[in-house]
N, C-alpha and C positions, 0 to 999 in steps of 0.2 A: 504494500499499500504506500501510494506517495502522500504525503502531508501537504496539503496546498499552500502554496507560498503567495502570500499579498503582494509583498513588496520586498524587494532588494535595494540596500542602503549602502553607499559607499562614501567614508567619510576619510580624507587626506589632510594631515596636520605635516606642516614642515616649518621647523625652528631653524633659524638661520643664526643666531646669535644667545648668548646667554649670559647676564652680567654685564654687559657690552661689549663682550669679546664675540666677534663674526668667527664663525665654524669656518674651518678648512673645506668641510662638507657638510652639507646641511642633515640635520636629521630628520628622518621621513618615517610619520608610522601610518599605517590605512589599516582601520576596520572596513571591514565588510559584512553586513547583516543582513538576515534572513528573517523576515516575520511569517510565521507560520501558524497555522490552525492548528489548535490543541485537542485532538480528539478524546484525551484522557480528562479533560478540564470536566468539573463538577462531580468527579467521582472518584474514590480511591479504586485503583487498579493495580493487582497483583503483578501481573505481568508487562513490562515495557519493551519486552524485547523486539518487538516489530521498528519501534522508534530508535533503537539503539542500531539496528539493522542499516536503517535510513539514514543515519549518522555519517555512514561513508559517502552517500551520495551529496549530502550537505559538505562536508569536510571537502571534498573534492573541487564542489562548485566555490564554494568561500574561499578557499585556499587559491584555487586559481583566479580568481579574480583580484583577491587582496594582493598576490605577487605581481600581478600585469599593473595595477594600478601604483605599486611602489616604484616601479621605472627603477630599480636597484635590485642588487643582490641582497636577499634578505637575510639578516644576521639574528633577528630575535623574535618570538611568537608566543602569543597567549591565545586564549579563549573564553568564552563566557557566555552567558543567557540570564534572561529574564524572562520569568513566566507571568502571566497575568494573575489576577486576583481570583479566578475561578479554579486554577490550577497548584499544583505543588512546586517546592523548588527542585525537587528530584525531574520535573518534566521539562526543566530546563537543562539539566544534567542528562537525562536520558539520551540527548543529541549529540555531548560532546566526549563519549568514553572513547575507548580505543579504535573504535571504526573510523570516528571522525578525527581522532589524532593522527591516526598511518596515512589517511589522507593529505591531512596538512603539513606532515613531514616529508611526504612526495612533492607537494607543489612547491616546497621552500628550498627541493632538492636534498633532501635529506635533513635529519636531524636527529640526534642521540638523546638529548636532552628531555624529561619528562617536559610535558607541556603544561605550564600554570594555569589556573581558572578560577573565575568565581562566578557565582550566579546568587539570584535573588528573586525574590516576589516585588510585584510594582504595577504602576498604573500607568498610561499613557504619560511619556516624558521623563520616565523613572531614568536616571543615571546610574551607570555601570561602570566601576573601573576596572578596566581588563588589563591584568597583569601580564607583562613580559620577560622575558628571560633570555640568554644567549641561546642558541638552537642547539649548540653542540655540548655544551658543558655548564650547568648551573651555578658554578662556584665562581665564574666570571663576572664580579659585582658592577661593574663597569655599564653590563645591559640590564640590569634590573632596574623596571620603570613600569610605567603603566599608561593607558589610554583611555579618557573617560568618552564612553559612547551612550548616546540618547537620541532615541527617535520620537518625535514630538507627539505621533499621533501611536504607538504602541509600547507596550502591549495593549492590546484590548483585553477584556477579562476572559476570554478564551483563546488567547494567543500566546505564542513562545518566540522571544527573539532571540535566534542563535547568532553568536558573535565570533569569527576570526579577525585575529589582529598581526600585523607584522611589523618589522621596522628594519632599517637599511644600517644601524649602527649603534653603538652605544650612547648614554648621555651624554651632551655636551661638556665640556671643562671636568671631565672625571679625573677625580684625584685620591681617592680612599685608598688604593693600594690592593692588595689580593692578588689572586689568579688574574694574570692578564690573557687579553683572548689570544693572543700571539701563542702564549705559552699553553694553551689548552690542548689537550690529546685529544678529546672527543671520541674517547673509546668506551665508557662507563656512564657518561649522560653527566657525570659530576665534573671531573677535572679535564 
């Protein structure tokens, strides 16, 4: 079963300077969100496996759109979801499991690190901070970031907003030490 998509929204954020220092390369973050009808809204369902499987199609669709809009090589990624008031928070996360994550990894040309995520219940216009981390090694602190995503008319009570976010680099002016991107091995997803 396909879950009807009401709309797809792409948000591009480009930061060119921070604290008056112009970046050698702007930080671009792209969020692509699908607003989906939630067939599980209004009642508890023990089996959410159909949505989990459909998450693969969403991961592929949103991941490819995000990478294309980034116009650069992705270095960080994240995912999130907002469920309307007639749903449960699990109804946002049901689309974001491994099936979604594997397709998002393919879209960014591989990724060893666990994909950070967030989810919540909300009304139209609810904001969600989608966390980002370096795609090959979670211990690379320069890429700890987030992108706020909100859609003015979503989610409606029986909808879910499913979000993929990619970024092209770490934070501007990063200076907090730790594992550098160039030092990461990318073997275990951590270092």
